[in-house]
N, C-alpha and C positions, 0 to 999 in steps of 0.2 A: 373547605377548599378541596377541589377535585384532585384526585391522584394524577400525577404526570406520567404519561406513557413512556416506557423506556425507549431510548434512542436505539437505532439500528447500527450495528458495527458492520462496516463495509471493508472487506479485505481485498485490496487490489493486488493481483498476482499476475505473473507472466514472465516470459524469458527476457533476458537483457536485450535491449534494443527494440522492444515491442512498442515503446512510446508511453510507458506508464507515467513517467514524470511530466511529460508534456500534457497529458490528459488531466493529471492531478492539478497541475498549475492552472489550466484553463477552468476547471471546476472550482478550485479555490477562489479564483478571482470573482466568480459569479456568486458562489454560495456562502463563503465565509463571512462576508460583511454583516449579514443579519443575525449571525450567531447560531443558527439552527444546525449548521454543519461545522465540524471541527476537523482540521487536517494536521494532526501532530507530526512533527519531524521525527525521523528515526535517529536514535543514538547509534553511532557506528564507531568501531575501533579503527578508524581511518582518519588521517589528518584532515582538518577543515579545508585546507587548500588543495586537496587531492583532485578536485574537479568533479564534475557530475552533479548529482542532486545536492541541494542544500540539506545539510544534516548537522546534527550535534556531535562534534568529535569528542571521544572519550577514550582514555587509555585502558589497556587490558585489565590492569589491577582495579581501577575504579569501576569498570563494568562488572567484574566478578563480585566486588563488594556490594554493588547496588542490586545485582541479581540475587545474591544470597540474602539480602535484606527484604526481598519481595518488591523491589522498586520497579519491576517491569510487569506489565500486563501480558506481554508476549515477548519472547526473545528466541533467537536462533543463531546458528553459525552457517556461514556460506563464504566461499572464496577466500578462506583463511582469515575471515573477519568475524566479529561478534556484532549482532544487531539487536536493538531493543526498542519497544514502544513503551513509554512511561506508563506507570500504573494509574496516573491521574485520568486516563480515559474512562476508568470505571465510574468515577463521579460524574463525568460528562454524560455518559450513557444513562446513568440513574436520573440525571436532571432532564432527560428527554432529548438531548442533542444527539445528532447522528455523527458518528466518528468514521472517517475515511482514512485508512492506513495502507501504505505500500509495504507488503510483507512477502516473505518467502512462501512458495507453495507448500513447503514442509511445515509451516506453522498453522495451516488451515485446520487440521484435525484437532489440535490442542485448543484452538480458538472455538471450534464448534462445541467442544465439551464444556467450555466455560462461559460463552457469551451467546445469548439469544435475546432478541432476534439478531440474526447475522446473515449477511449475504456475501458471496464471493463474486468479484468482477475479474474475469480472466481476460487479459489483454494479450493478443498474440499477433503474429505477422508471419509472412513466408520466410524461409531460411535466407533467401537472397536479401530481403529487406532487413532482417535482423543483422546479417553480416555487415551490410553497408552502414547501418546506424552505429553498430559497436565500433567499427573501424574509424568512423568519423569522430568519435569521442576522443580518440588518441590516447586512451588510458591503458589499453591492453596490447600485449604482443600478439603476433599471429597465433602462437600456441595457446595463449589465454583466450583469444577469440574462438578458436576451434573448440576449446573445452566448454566455453559458454554455449556454443551452438549445440554441442552434444548434450549438455544439460537441458537445453530447451526441448529436446525430444522426450524428456522424462514424462512420466504419467502426470497428466493434468488433473486437477480436482474435478470430481464429478458430483452430481446431485441436483436436486430441485432448487437449491439455493445458489446455483452458479449461473451467471450471465456471461456470455462470450462475446468479445468485441474483436473482430478481425481488423487490425489497424494497418491495412495496405492501401487504403483509398486516400481521400483528401482529409486534411486535418479537421475541417468543418464537419464532415460525416462522422469521423471518429469521436469528436467532442459531443456531437448530438447523441450518438449511441451511448457514450459514457454517462452523460447527464440522465438519459432515460434509465440506464442501469442503476443509477443512484436514486431513482424515484424522486428526482428533485421537485416535481410538482405534486406527487401523489402521497408522499409520506407526511404524517402529522408534524406540525411545527411546535416547538415548545412554547408554552404560554409565557408572555412577557409580563413581568411584575413591576 
């Protein structure tokens, strides 16, 4: 039996309002059904009904216990919340499946140290576009929106493993660029048994 090539870990990063969730949803609809790509939901210490992305709600105490037990492949803190990607992605990657995760830019270096092959897909947009999209969500106050915009100016990840998508044009153009960044047609698919 031939050895299965490891899957690639794709870290989708970028400022709030860049359109990461929209692009992830579009890619998931196309790529997830055949099983070659996996799109794990983030666990967040935010109520399930808080709006925004579909996520797995977890309380702070349960998050801390799971983190201490090694239950997260990646975890980070942002905006007063704790975020985690379940450790089961390790077995998905080992089985040759490609894993696509929405993570904080601050999680990139830790992931680079632990996971290869790995690629970063940086989704960004102009400040005006970001502000309009964040305001449309209706989750944040004007002060919180301003803080998110200031954070968007933070150092972006650099390196040969980073693809940048400027998401200011049409949804179709952004989805096409995102699918290309995921190498949807170029990466090896896991062998079906």
